All heavy atoms as TSV, in Angstrom:
chain	resi	resn	atom	element	x	y	z
A	1	MET	N	N	8.804	-66.051	7.149
A	1	MET	CA	C	7.827	-65.337	6.378
A	1	MET	C	C	6.455	-65.952	6.633
A	1	MET	O	O	6.315	-67.151	6.769
A	1	MET	CB	C	8.180	-65.383	4.907
A	1	MET	CG	C	7.113	-64.781	4.029
A	1	MET	SD	S	7.602	-64.661	2.320
A	1	MET	CE	C	8.109	-62.970	2.333
A	2	LEU	N	N	5.439	-65.102	6.669
A	2	LEU	CA	C	4.077	-65.554	6.907
A	2	LEU	C	C	3.510	-66.168	5.638
A	2	LEU	O	O	3.503	-65.550	4.575
A	2	LEU	CB	C	3.208	-64.360	7.334
A	2	LEU	CG	C	1.758	-64.660	7.637
A	2	LEU	CD1	C	1.654	-65.552	8.860
A	2	LEU	CD2	C	1.011	-63.370	7.891
A	3	LYS	N	N	3.082	-67.411	5.744
A	3	LYS	CA	C	2.469	-68.077	4.603
A	3	LYS	C	C	0.952	-68.005	4.784
A	3	LYS	O	O	0.443	-68.238	5.875
A	3	LYS	CB	C	2.914	-69.526	4.532
A	3	LYS	CG	C	4.385	-69.678	4.237
A	3	LYS	CD	C	4.771	-71.133	4.152
A	3	LYS	CE	C	6.251	-71.237	3.855
A	3	LYS	NZ	N	6.688	-72.630	3.788
A	4	PRO	N	N	0.225	-67.695	3.725
A	4	PRO	CA	C	-1.236	-67.643	3.842
A	4	PRO	C	C	-1.789	-68.987	4.311
A	4	PRO	O	O	-1.293	-70.039	3.943
A	4	PRO	CB	C	-1.697	-67.325	2.428
A	4	PRO	CG	C	-0.521	-66.721	1.765
A	4	PRO	CD	C	0.680	-67.359	2.389
A	5	HIS	N	N	-2.790	-68.940	5.120
A	5	HIS	CA	C	-3.430	-70.122	5.653
A	5	HIS	C	C	-4.920	-69.955	5.419
A	5	HIS	O	O	-5.441	-68.852	5.434
A	5	HIS	CB	C	-3.135	-70.237	7.147
A	5	HIS	CG	C	-3.607	-71.513	7.746
A	5	HIS	ND1	N	-4.865	-71.658	8.279
A	5	HIS	CD2	C	-2.991	-72.702	7.906
A	5	HIS	CE1	C	-5.014	-72.888	8.736
A	5	HIS	NE2	N	-3.894	-73.540	8.527
A	6	ARG	N	N	-5.601	-71.021	5.204
A	6	ARG	CA	C	-7.030	-70.945	4.888
A	6	ARG	C	C	-7.829	-70.124	5.886
A	6	ARG	O	O	-8.770	-69.451	5.541
A	6	ARG	CB	C	-7.625	-72.334	4.789
A	6	ARG	CG	C	-7.239	-73.049	3.550
A	6	ARG	CD	C	-8.002	-74.318	3.483
A	6	ARG	NE	N	-8.323	-74.613	2.104
A	6	ARG	CZ	C	-8.609	-75.797	1.665
A	6	ARG	NH1	N	-8.653	-76.811	2.487
A	6	ARG	NH2	N	-8.887	-75.981	0.404
A	7	LYS	N	N	-7.478	-70.198	7.165
A	7	LYS	CA	C	-8.238	-69.498	8.200
A	7	LYS	C	C	-7.867	-68.014	8.287
A	7	LYS	O	O	-8.562	-67.241	8.910
A	7	LYS	CB	C	-8.011	-70.161	9.557
A	7	LYS	CG	C	-8.581	-71.566	9.634
A	7	LYS	CD	C	-8.329	-72.180	10.986
A	7	LYS	CE	C	-8.832	-73.617	11.026
A	7	LYS	NZ	N	-8.545	-74.272	12.282
A	8	ASP	N	N	-6.759	-67.626	7.685
A	8	ASP	CA	C	-6.324	-66.233	7.738
A	8	ASP	C	C	-7.155	-65.393	6.780
A	8	ASP	O	O	-7.534	-65.857	5.707
A	8	ASP	CB	C	-4.853	-66.102	7.346
A	8	ASP	CG	C	-3.934	-66.756	8.355
A	8	ASP	OD1	O	-4.386	-67.049	9.469
A	8	ASP	OD2	O	-2.766	-66.971	8.017
A	9	PRO	N	N	-7.424	-64.134	7.166
A	9	PRO	CA	C	-8.108	-63.254	6.214
A	9	PRO	C	C	-7.199	-62.940	5.047
A	9	PRO	O	O	-5.983	-63.139	5.119
A	9	PRO	CB	C	-8.398	-62.006	7.040
A	9	PRO	CG	C	-7.413	-62.030	8.134
A	9	PRO	CD	C	-7.098	-63.477	8.397
A	10	PRO	N	N	-7.745	-62.425	3.952
A	10	PRO	CA	C	-6.907	-62.059	2.806
A	10	PRO	C	C	-5.848	-61.060	3.242
A	10	PRO	O	O	-6.083	-60.236	4.112
A	10	PRO	CB	C	-7.884	-61.428	1.831
A	10	PRO	CG	C	-9.237	-61.773	2.324
A	10	PRO	CD	C	-9.130	-62.113	3.759
A	11	MET	N	N	-4.654	-61.134	2.633
A	11	MET	CA	C	-3.579	-60.238	3.012
A	11	MET	C	C	-3.774	-58.906	2.298
A	11	MET	O	O	-3.583	-58.814	1.091
A	11	MET	CB	C	-2.232	-60.847	2.656
A	11	MET	CG	C	-2.018	-62.191	3.296
A	11	MET	SD	S	-0.843	-62.253	4.596
A	11	MET	CE	C	0.672	-62.077	3.804
A	12	ASN	N	N	-4.190	-57.904	3.012
A	12	ASN	CA	C	-4.296	-56.558	2.502
A	12	ASN	C	C	-4.092	-55.587	3.648
A	12	ASN	O	O	-4.086	-56.005	4.813
A	12	ASN	CB	C	-5.625	-56.324	1.755
A	12	ASN	CG	C	-6.831	-56.417	2.655
A	12	ASN	OD1	O	-6.846	-55.874	3.749
A	12	ASN	ND2	N	-7.858	-57.098	2.200
A	13	PRO	N	N	-3.901	-54.313	3.396
A	13	PRO	CA	C	-3.589	-53.361	4.465
A	13	PRO	C	C	-4.609	-53.347	5.593
A	13	PRO	O	O	-4.271	-53.044	6.732
A	13	PRO	CB	C	-3.547	-52.016	3.751
A	13	PRO	CG	C	-3.255	-52.346	2.339
A	13	PRO	CD	C	-3.882	-53.684	2.095
A	14	LYS	N	N	-5.843	-53.700	5.295
A	14	LYS	CA	C	-6.877	-53.719	6.304
A	14	LYS	C	C	-6.559	-54.718	7.413
A	14	LYS	O	O	-6.999	-54.571	8.541
A	14	LYS	CB	C	-8.188	-54.104	5.624
A	14	LYS	CG	C	-9.405	-53.573	6.265
A	14	LYS	CD	C	-10.592	-53.874	5.352
A	14	LYS	CE	C	-11.859	-53.471	6.020
A	14	LYS	NZ	N	-13.023	-53.827	5.240
A	15	HIS	N	N	-5.788	-55.736	7.090
A	15	HIS	CA	C	-5.497	-56.799	8.042
A	15	HIS	C	C	-4.070	-56.740	8.588
A	15	HIS	O	O	-3.560	-57.706	9.119
A	15	HIS	CB	C	-5.750	-58.161	7.386
A	15	HIS	CG	C	-7.174	-58.327	6.977
A	15	HIS	ND1	N	-8.191	-58.529	7.873
A	15	HIS	CD2	C	-7.757	-58.283	5.764
A	15	HIS	CE1	C	-9.335	-58.619	7.226
A	15	HIS	NE2	N	-9.098	-58.464	5.945
A	16	LEU	N	N	-3.449	-55.583	8.448
A	16	LEU	CA	C	-2.078	-55.422	8.929
A	16	LEU	C	C	-1.964	-55.726	10.418
A	16	LEU	O	O	-1.028	-56.381	10.859
A	16	LEU	CB	C	-1.560	-54.017	8.616
A	16	LEU	CG	C	-0.120	-53.726	9.001
A	16	LEU	CD1	C	0.831	-54.683	8.280
A	16	LEU	CD2	C	0.221	-52.292	8.661
A	17	GLY	N	N	-2.934	-55.268	11.186
A	17	GLY	CA	C	-2.912	-55.521	12.626
A	17	GLY	C	C	-2.916	-57.010	12.942
A	17	GLY	O	O	-2.219	-57.485	13.844
A	18	PHE	N	N	-3.704	-57.759	12.179
A	18	PHE	CA	C	-3.765	-59.208	12.366
A	18	PHE	C	C	-2.400	-59.832	12.096
A	18	PHE	O	O	-1.931	-60.696	12.843
A	18	PHE	CB	C	-4.820	-59.794	11.417
A	18	PHE	CG	C	-4.828	-61.294	11.387
A	18	PHE	CD1	C	-5.521	-62.003	12.349
A	18	PHE	CD2	C	-4.141	-61.991	10.407
A	18	PHE	CE1	C	-5.530	-63.394	12.331
A	18	PHE	CE2	C	-4.149	-63.369	10.396
A	18	PHE	CZ	C	-4.844	-64.064	11.349
A	19	ILE	N	N	-1.762	-59.400	11.038
A	19	ILE	CA	C	-0.460	-59.951	10.645
A	19	ILE	C	C	0.596	-59.619	11.698
A	19	ILE	O	O	1.387	-60.481	12.086
A	19	ILE	CB	C	-0.043	-59.435	9.258
A	19	ILE	CG1	C	-1.011	-59.953	8.198
A	19	ILE	CG2	C	1.385	-59.836	8.922
A	19	ILE	CD1	C	-0.908	-59.251	6.859
A	20	ILE	N	N	0.611	-58.376	12.170
A	20	ILE	CA	C	1.577	-57.971	13.205
A	20	ILE	C	C	1.384	-58.831	14.445
A	20	ILE	O	O	2.348	-59.362	15.011
A	20	ILE	CB	C	1.456	-56.472	13.536
A	20	ILE	CG1	C	1.879	-55.631	12.326
A	20	ILE	CG2	C	2.286	-56.118	14.770
A	20	ILE	CD1	C	1.571	-54.151	12.459
A	21	THR	N	N	0.147	-58.986	14.879
A	21	THR	CA	C	-0.136	-59.797	16.070
A	21	THR	C	C	0.318	-61.230	15.882
A	21	THR	O	O	0.993	-61.804	16.754
A	21	THR	CB	C	-1.647	-59.777	16.385
A	21	THR	OG1	O	-2.076	-58.427	16.562
A	21	THR	CG2	C	-1.953	-60.581	17.641
A	22	LYS	N	N	-0.046	-61.819	14.744
A	22	LYS	CA	C	0.295	-63.229	14.499
A	22	LYS	C	C	1.810	-63.444	14.491
A	22	LYS	O	O	2.312	-64.370	15.134
A	22	LYS	CB	C	-0.311	-63.679	13.174
A	22	LYS	CG	C	-0.092	-65.139	12.896
A	22	LYS	CD	C	-0.902	-65.613	11.728
A	22	LYS	CE	C	-0.718	-67.114	11.564
A	22	LYS	NZ	N	-1.680	-67.683	10.644
A	23	LEU	N	N	2.535	-62.585	13.794
A	23	LEU	CA	C	3.993	-62.756	13.728
A	23	LEU	C	C	4.656	-62.485	15.073
A	23	LEU	O	O	5.598	-63.176	15.453
A	23	LEU	CB	C	4.576	-61.855	12.647
A	23	LEU	CG	C	4.254	-62.290	11.218
A	23	LEU	CD1	C	4.719	-61.237	10.228
A	23	LEU	CD2	C	4.897	-63.638	10.909
A	24	ARG	N	N	4.139	-61.488	15.789
A	24	ARG	CA	C	4.705	-61.191	17.126
A	24	ARG	C	C	4.562	-62.411	18.020
A	24	ARG	O	O	5.517	-62.807	18.710
A	24	ARG	CB	C	4.004	-59.975	17.728
A	24	ARG	CG	C	4.470	-59.664	19.137
A	24	ARG	CD	C	3.769	-58.472	19.735
A	24	ARG	NE	N	2.329	-58.585	19.830
A	24	ARG	CZ	C	1.688	-59.307	20.764
A	24	ARG	NH1	N	2.362	-59.996	21.665
A	24	ARG	NH2	N	0.370	-59.339	20.786
A	25	LYS	N	N	3.404	-63.026	17.993
A	25	LYS	CA	C	3.165	-64.202	18.837
A	25	LYS	C	C	3.976	-65.405	18.365
A	25	LYS	O	O	4.463	-66.176	19.195
A	25	LYS	CB	C	1.676	-64.525	18.869
A	25	LYS	CG	C	0.892	-63.503	19.683
A	25	LYS	CD	C	-0.580	-63.814	19.712
A	25	LYS	CE	C	-1.319	-62.799	20.551
A	25	LYS	NZ	N	-2.759	-63.113	20.632
A	26	GLN	N	N	4.133	-65.556	17.044
A	26	GLN	CA	C	4.957	-66.658	16.527
A	26	GLN	C	C	6.398	-66.539	17.025
A	26	GLN	O	O	7.066	-67.539	17.241
A	26	GLN	CB	C	4.946	-66.672	15.000
A	26	GLN	CG	C	3.727	-67.279	14.402
A	26	GLN	CD	C	3.757	-67.265	12.880
A	26	GLN	OE1	O	4.687	-66.741	12.256
A	26	GLN	NE2	N	2.737	-67.825	12.277
A	27	HIS	N	N	6.852	-65.305	17.185
A	27	HIS	CA	C	8.214	-65.059	17.661
A	27	HIS	C	C	8.273	-64.951	19.185
A	27	HIS	O	O	9.303	-64.559	19.735
A	27	HIS	CB	C	8.789	-63.801	17.003
A	27	HIS	CG	C	9.064	-63.987	15.547
A	27	HIS	ND1	N	10.252	-64.510	15.091
A	27	HIS	CD2	C	8.310	-63.764	14.450
A	27	HIS	CE1	C	10.222	-64.572	13.769
A	27	HIS	NE2	N	9.039	-64.140	13.354
A	28	ARG	N	N	7.157	-65.286	19.810
A	28	ARG	CA	C	7.053	-65.309	21.276
A	28	ARG	C	C	7.504	-63.980	21.897
A	28	ARG	O	O	8.291	-63.950	22.857
A	28	ARG	CB	C	7.836	-66.482	21.852
A	28	ARG	CG	C	7.272	-67.786	21.388
A	28	ARG	CD	C	8.026	-68.947	21.902
A	28	ARG	NE	N	7.451	-70.153	21.298
A	28	ARG	CZ	C	7.745	-71.353	21.702
A	28	ARG	NH1	N	8.571	-71.546	22.682
A	28	ARG	NH2	N	7.198	-72.378	21.102
A	29	MET	N	N	6.980	-62.913	21.355
A	29	MET	CA	C	7.296	-61.578	21.843
A	29	MET	C	C	6.049	-60.943	22.446
A	29	MET	O	O	4.946	-61.172	21.968
A	29	MET	CB	C	7.795	-60.678	20.702
A	29	MET	CG	C	9.071	-61.149	20.060
A	29	MET	SD	S	9.482	-60.174	18.602
A	29	MET	CE	C	10.010	-58.675	19.349
A	30	THR	N	N	6.255	-60.139	23.462
A	30	THR	CA	C	5.165	-59.337	24.003
A	30	THR	C	C	5.098	-58.039	23.209
A	30	THR	O	O	6.042	-57.690	22.484
A	30	THR	CB	C	5.403	-58.999	25.481
A	30	THR	OG1	O	6.586	-58.190	25.580
A	30	THR	CG2	C	5.550	-60.258	26.330
A	31	GLN	N	N	4.018	-57.314	23.381
A	31	GLN	CA	C	3.920	-56.003	22.740
A	31	GLN	C	C	5.039	-55.093	23.244
A	31	GLN	O	O	5.622	-54.336	22.474
A	31	GLN	CB	C	2.565	-55.358	23.016
A	31	GLN	CG	C	1.431	-56.004	22.282
A	31	GLN	CD	C	0.094	-55.345	22.550
A	31	GLN	OE1	O	-0.079	-54.637	23.536
A	31	GLN	NE2	N	-0.863	-55.606	21.686
A	32	GLU	N	N	5.350	-55.201	24.506
A	32	GLU	CA	C	6.410	-54.377	25.096
A	32	GLU	C	C	7.770	-54.701	24.481
A	32	GLU	O	O	8.556	-53.802	24.175
A	32	GLU	CB	C	6.448	-54.576	26.612
A	32	GLU	CG	C	7.387	-53.608	27.298
A	32	GLU	CD	C	7.261	-53.672	28.806
A	32	GLU	OE1	O	6.124	-53.627	29.310
A	32	GLU	OE2	O	8.313	-53.764	29.463
A	33	THR	N	N	8.076	-55.979	24.297
A	33	THR	CA	C	9.349	-56.383	23.696
A	33	THR	C	C	9.469	-55.866	22.273
A	33	THR	O	O	10.499	-55.313	21.878
A	33	THR	CB	C	9.484	-57.928	23.700
A	33	THR	OG1	O	9.339	-58.398	25.031
A	33	THR	CG2	C	10.825	-58.360	23.151
A	34	LEU	N	N	8.400	-56.023	21.484
A	34	LEU	CA	C	8.410	-55.523	20.112
A	34	LEU	C	C	8.572	-54.010	20.105
A	34	LEU	O	O	9.339	-53.465	19.321
A	34	LEU	CB	C	7.128	-55.937	19.388
A	34	LEU	CG	C	6.995	-55.429	17.952
A	34	LEU	CD1	C	8.156	-55.912	17.079
A	34	LEU	CD2	C	5.654	-55.865	17.355
A	35	ALA	N	N	7.867	-53.332	21.000
A	35	ALA	CA	C	7.957	-51.878	21.075
A	35	ALA	C	C	9.391	-51.424	21.368
A	35	ALA	O	O	9.882	-50.474	20.742
A	35	ALA	CB	C	7.017	-51.363	22.164
A	36	LYS	N	N	10.055	-52.105	22.287
A	36	LYS	CA	C	11.445	-51.744	22.612
A	36	LYS	C	C	12.364	-51.933	21.414
A	36	LYS	O	O	13.232	-51.123	21.159
A	36	LYS	CB	C	11.952	-52.559	23.803
A	36	LYS	CG	C	11.378	-52.101	25.119
A	36	LYS	CD	C	11.888	-52.925	26.276
A	36	LYS	CE	C	11.252	-52.466	27.580
A	36	LYS	NZ	N	11.675	-53.271	28.722
A	37	LYS	N	N	12.155	-53.010	20.665
A	37	LYS	CA	C	12.986	-53.259	19.481
A	37	LYS	C	C	12.802	-52.176	18.414
A	37	LYS	O	O	13.708	-51.889	17.655
A	37	LYS	CB	C	12.681	-54.632	18.883
A	37	LYS	CG	C	13.220	-55.788	19.687
A	37	LYS	CD	C	12.914	-57.103	18.974
A	37	LYS	CE	C	13.512	-58.256	19.725
A	37	LYS	NZ	N	14.880	-58.526	19.319
A	38	LEU	N	N	11.580	-51.609	18.341
A	38	LEU	CA	C	11.271	-50.603	17.329
A	38	LEU	C	C	11.392	-49.174	17.837
A	38	LEU	O	O	11.152	-48.227	17.089
A	38	LEU	CB	C	9.849	-50.828	16.812
A	38	LEU	CG	C	9.581	-52.156	16.122
A	38	LEU	CD1	C	8.105	-52.310	15.808
A	38	LEU	CD2	C	10.407	-52.263	14.842
A	39	ASN	N	N	11.727	-49.033	19.124
A	39	ASN	CA	C	11.814	-47.709	19.762
A	39	ASN	C	C	10.498	-46.942	19.670
A	39	ASN	O	O	10.462	-45.764	19.309
A	39	ASN	CB	C	12.967	-46.881	19.165
A	39	ASN	CG	C	14.306	-47.440	19.551
A	39	ASN	OD1	O	14.502	-47.889	20.677
A	39	ASN	ND2	N	15.231	-47.434	18.613
A	40	VAL	N	N	9.418	-47.648	19.967
A	40	VAL	CA	C	8.098	-47.033	20.052
A	40	VAL	C	C	7.473	-47.487	21.375
A	40	VAL	O	O	8.015	-48.335	22.074
A	40	VAL	CB	C	7.176	-47.436	18.874
A	40	VAL	CG1	C	7.750	-46.986	17.556
A	40	VAL	CG2	C	6.907	-48.922	18.865
A	41	SER	N	N	6.340	-46.912	21.713
A	41	SER	CA	C	5.674	-47.320	22.948
A	41	SER	C	C	4.877	-48.601	22.727
A	41	SER	O	O	4.471	-48.910	21.591
A	41	SER	CB	C	4.730	-46.204	23.424
A	41	SER	OG	O	3.638	-46.072	22.548
A	42	SER	N	N	4.636	-49.322	23.807
A	42	SER	CA	C	3.808	-50.525	23.700
A	42	SER	C	C	2.384	-50.136	23.323
A	42	SER	O	O	1.666	-50.909	22.692
A	42	SER	CB	C	3.843	-51.335	24.989
A	42	SER	OG	O	3.431	-50.563	26.080
A	43	LYS	N	N	1.984	-48.920	23.667
A	43	LYS	CA	C	0.673	-48.402	23.281
A	43	LYS	C	C	0.562	-48.298	21.757
A	43	LYS	O	O	-0.477	-48.581	21.167
A	43	LYS	CB	C	0.460	-47.029	23.910
A	43	LYS	CG	C	-0.919	-46.738	24.331
A	43	LYS	CD	C	-0.956	-45.436	25.103
A	43	LYS	CE	C	-2.129	-45.467	26.029
A	43	LYS	NZ	N	-2.259	-44.261	26.810
A	44	ALA	N	N	1.661	-47.895	21.095
A	44	ALA	CA	C	1.678	-47.799	19.630
A	44	ALA	C	C	1.462	-49.181	19.016
A	44	ALA	O	O	0.665	-49.342	18.088
A	44	ALA	CB	C	2.979	-47.198	19.139
A	45	VAL	N	N	2.159	-50.177	19.527
A	45	VAL	CA	C	2.012	-51.554	19.026
A	45	VAL	C	C	0.571	-52.018	19.224
A	45	VAL	O	O	-0.025	-52.605	18.326
A	45	VAL	CB	C	3.008	-52.520	19.701
A	45	VAL	CG1	C	2.746	-53.960	19.288
A	45	VAL	CG2	C	4.448	-52.125	19.379
A	46	SER	N	N	0.003	-51.737	20.375
A	46	SER	CA	C	-1.381	-52.102	20.650
A	46	SER	C	C	-2.321	-51.461	19.639
A	46	SER	O	O	-3.234	-52.108	19.120
A	46	SER	CB	C	-1.766	-51.670	22.062
A	46	SER	OG	O	-3.134	-51.901	22.290
A	47	LYS	N	N	-2.109	-50.193	19.324
A	47	LYS	CA	C	-2.959	-49.499	18.351
A	47	LYS	C	C	-2.828	-50.116	16.958
A	47	LYS	O	O	-3.808	-50.231	16.231
A	47	LYS	CB	C	-2.614	-48.010	18.303
A	47	LYS	CG	C	-3.110	-47.251	19.504
A	47	LYS	CD	C	-2.758	-45.780	19.395
A	47	LYS	CE	C	-3.262	-45.016	20.601
A	47	LYS	NZ	N	-2.974	-43.582	20.485
A	48	TRP	N	N	-1.621	-50.535	16.598
A	48	TRP	CA	C	-1.426	-51.177	15.286
A	48	TRP	C	C	-2.217	-52.469	15.221
A	48	TRP	O	O	-2.848	-52.775	14.224
A	48	TRP	CB	C	0.040	-51.492	15.028
A	48	TRP	CG	C	0.969	-50.331	15.017
A	48	TRP	CD1	C	0.668	-49.013	14.854
A	48	TRP	CD2	C	2.394	-50.386	15.158
A	48	TRP	NE1	N	1.804	-48.247	14.885
A	48	TRP	CE2	C	2.882	-49.074	15.073
A	48	TRP	CE3	C	3.292	-51.418	15.347
A	48	TRP	CZ2	C	4.239	-48.766	15.171
A	48	TRP	CZ3	C	4.644	-51.115	15.457
A	48	TRP	CH2	C	5.112	-49.803	15.363
A	49	GLU	N	N	-2.144	-53.225	16.302
A	49	GLU	CA	C	-2.768	-54.550	16.328
A	49	GLU	C	C	-4.290	-54.484	16.418
A	49	GLU	O	O	-4.970	-55.444	16.079
A	49	GLU	CB	C	-2.207	-55.377	17.476
A	49	GLU	CG	C	-0.746	-55.753	17.269
A	49	GLU	CD	C	-0.183	-56.626	18.364
A	49	GLU	OE1	O	-0.892	-56.914	19.348
A	49	GLU	OE2	O	0.985	-57.044	18.219
A	50	THR	N	N	-4.825	-53.366	16.878
A	50	THR	CA	C	-6.279	-53.233	17.017
A	50	THR	C	C	-6.865	-52.299	15.961
A	50	THR	O	O	-7.986	-51.812	16.107
A	50	THR	CB	C	-6.651	-52.740	18.431
A	50	THR	OG1	O	-5.982	-51.497	18.686
A	50	THR	CG2	C	-6.301	-53.763	19.486
A	51	TYR	N	N	-6.084	-52.050	14.915
A	51	TYR	CA	C	-6.546	-51.279	13.745
A	51	TYR	C	C	-6.859	-49.811	14.050
A	51	TYR	O	O	-7.556	-49.170	13.282
A	51	TYR	CB	C	-7.773	-51.933	13.094
A	51	TYR	CG	C	-7.646	-53.417	12.909
A	51	TYR	CD1	C	-8.319	-54.296	13.730
A	51	TYR	CD2	C	-6.834	-53.944	11.912
A	51	TYR	CE1	C	-8.190	-55.673	13.567
A	51	TYR	CE2	C	-6.695	-55.316	11.734
A	51	TYR	CZ	C	-7.380	-56.173	12.570
A	51	TYR	OH	O	-7.264	-57.515	12.409
A	52	ARG	N	N	-6.368	-49.282	15.178
A	52	ARG	CA	C	-6.622	-47.875	15.491
A	52	ARG	C	C	-5.602	-46.949	14.860
A	52	ARG	O	O	-5.833	-45.752	14.773
A	52	ARG	CB	C	-6.681	-47.669	17.004
A	52	ARG	CG	C	-7.918	-48.336	17.615
A	52	ARG	CD	C	-8.005	-48.112	19.083
A	52	ARG	NE	N	-6.973	-48.938	19.711
A	52	ARG	CZ	C	-6.510	-48.751	20.929
A	52	ARG	NH1	N	-6.949	-47.772	21.662
A	52	ARG	NH2	N	-5.598	-49.549	21.416
A	53	SER	N	N	-4.479	-47.488	14.436
A	53	SER	CA	C	-3.469	-46.731	13.694
A	53	SER	C	C	-2.587	-47.727	12.952
A	53	SER	O	O	-2.721	-48.932	13.142
A	53	SER	CB	C	-2.638	-45.839	14.619
A	53	SER	OG	O	-1.781	-46.617	15.430
A	54	ALA	N	N	-1.692	-47.200	12.142
A	54	ALA	CA	C	-0.791	-48.060	11.378
A	54	ALA	C	C	0.631	-47.566	11.561
A	54	ALA	O	O	0.855	-46.363	11.758
A	54	ALA	CB	C	-1.163	-48.043	9.905
A	55	PRO	N	N	1.609	-48.463	11.497
A	55	PRO	CA	C	3.001	-48.047	11.621
A	55	PRO	C	C	3.413	-47.178	10.431
A	55	PRO	O	O	2.906	-47.362	9.319
A	55	PRO	CB	C	3.796	-49.352	11.632
A	55	PRO	CG	C	2.842	-50.428	11.265
A	55	PRO	CD	C	1.470	-49.901	11.341
A	56	ASP	N	N	4.309	-46.227	10.690
A	56	ASP	CA	C	4.811	-45.409	9.586
A	56	ASP	C	C	5.750	-46.245	8.727
A	56	ASP	O	O	6.065	-47.395	9.052
A	56	ASP	CB	C	5.479	-44.133	10.098
A	56	ASP	CG	C	6.696	-44.403	10.983
A	56	ASP	OD1	O	7.305	-45.488	10.898
A	56	ASP	OD2	O	7.053	-43.508	11.766
A	57	SER	N	N	6.202	-45.678	7.630
A	57	SER	CA	C	7.009	-46.449	6.672
A	57	SER	C	C	8.310	-46.953	7.298
A	57	SER	O	O	8.740	-48.073	7.014
A	57	SER	CB	C	7.307	-45.625	5.422
A	57	SER	OG	O	7.952	-44.430	5.758
A	58	GLU	N	N	8.923	-46.171	8.149
A	58	GLU	CA	C	10.168	-46.608	8.805
A	58	GLU	C	C	9.908	-47.819	9.691
A	58	GLU	O	O	10.659	-48.799	9.668
A	58	GLU	CB	C	10.769	-45.464	9.627
A	58	GLU	CG	C	12.096	-45.834	10.262
A	58	GLU	CD	C	12.701	-44.683	11.061
A	58	GLU	OE1	O	12.343	-43.515	10.810
A	58	GLU	OE2	O	13.525	-44.970	11.942
A	59	ASN	N	N	8.831	-47.764	10.474
A	59	ASN	CA	C	8.508	-48.891	11.339
A	59	ASN	C	C	8.069	-50.112	10.536
A	59	ASN	O	O	8.328	-51.244	10.938
A	59	ASN	CB	C	7.451	-48.505	12.372
A	59	ASN	CG	C	8.046	-47.676	13.494
A	59	ASN	OD1	O	9.148	-47.954	13.958
A	59	ASN	ND2	N	7.325	-46.671	13.929
A	60	LEU	N	N	7.413	-49.911	9.410
A	60	LEU	CA	C	7.059	-51.043	8.553
A	60	LEU	C	C	8.309	-51.758	8.062
A	60	LEU	O	O	8.372	-52.994	8.040
A	60	LEU	CB	C	6.227	-50.578	7.354
A	60	LEU	CG	C	4.750	-50.360	7.614
A	60	LEU	CD1	C	4.080	-49.746	6.387
A	60	LEU	CD2	C	4.054	-51.651	7.994
A	61	MET	N	N	9.318	-50.968	7.662
A	61	MET	CA	C	10.576	-51.595	7.207
A	61	MET	C	C	11.259	-52.342	8.345
A	61	MET	O	O	11.777	-53.438	8.152
A	61	MET	CB	C	11.512	-50.529	6.617
A	61	MET	CG	C	10.998	-49.987	5.305
A	61	MET	SD	S	12.154	-48.933	4.391
A	61	MET	CE	C	12.566	-47.705	5.592
A	62	ASN	N	N	11.233	-51.766	9.537
A	62	ASN	CA	C	11.830	-52.427	10.694
A	62	ASN	C	C	11.053	-53.694	11.059
A	62	ASN	O	O	11.663	-54.703	11.439
A	62	ASN	CB	C	11.886	-51.479	11.886
A	62	ASN	CG	C	12.897	-50.373	11.688
A	62	ASN	OD1	O	13.869	-50.525	10.945
A	62	ASN	ND2	N	12.671	-49.249	12.337
A	63	LEU	N	N	9.746	-53.667	10.926
A	63	LEU	CA	C	8.941	-54.876	11.184
A	63	LEU	C	C	9.273	-55.963	10.181
A	63	LEU	O	O	9.341	-57.142	10.523
A	63	LEU	CB	C	7.450	-54.542	11.098
A	63	LEU	CG	C	6.835	-53.850	12.313
A	63	LEU	CD1	C	5.474	-53.296	11.964
A	63	LEU	CD2	C	6.737	-54.818	13.471
A	64	ALA	N	N	9.501	-55.567	8.948
A	64	ALA	CA	C	9.827	-56.541	7.898
A	64	ALA	C	C	11.163	-57.235	8.194
A	64	ALA	O	O	11.319	-58.418	7.875
A	64	ALA	CB	C	9.880	-55.856	6.537
A	65	ASP	N	N	12.082	-56.517	8.798
A	65	ASP	CA	C	13.373	-57.117	9.144
A	65	ASP	C	C	13.183	-58.141	10.242
A	65	ASP	O	O	13.754	-59.166	10.305
A	65	ASP	CB	C	14.369	-56.065	9.609
A	65	ASP	CG	C	14.871	-55.211	8.468
A	65	ASP	OD1	O	14.791	-55.646	7.309
A	65	ASP	OD2	O	15.333	-54.090	8.754
C-alpha cells in the first residue's frame, strides 16, 4: 500500500496519475506490462499517468488488486 510521503502531493483524484506511475515503478513494471495485466492498451496507461484520462471503475478495482 502507498504510504503518504512528505514529497508526495496530497492524495486526491487530481493526482491519480502520479499514484499509478509511482506504484507501477515500485513494482518494476512497464506501462506495457501493466496494460497487459489490465487488458488495456499501453496508450491508455500512458493517458492515465499524464492526467489526460482516468481509468474506469473496473480498471480502478483491478489496479487496487
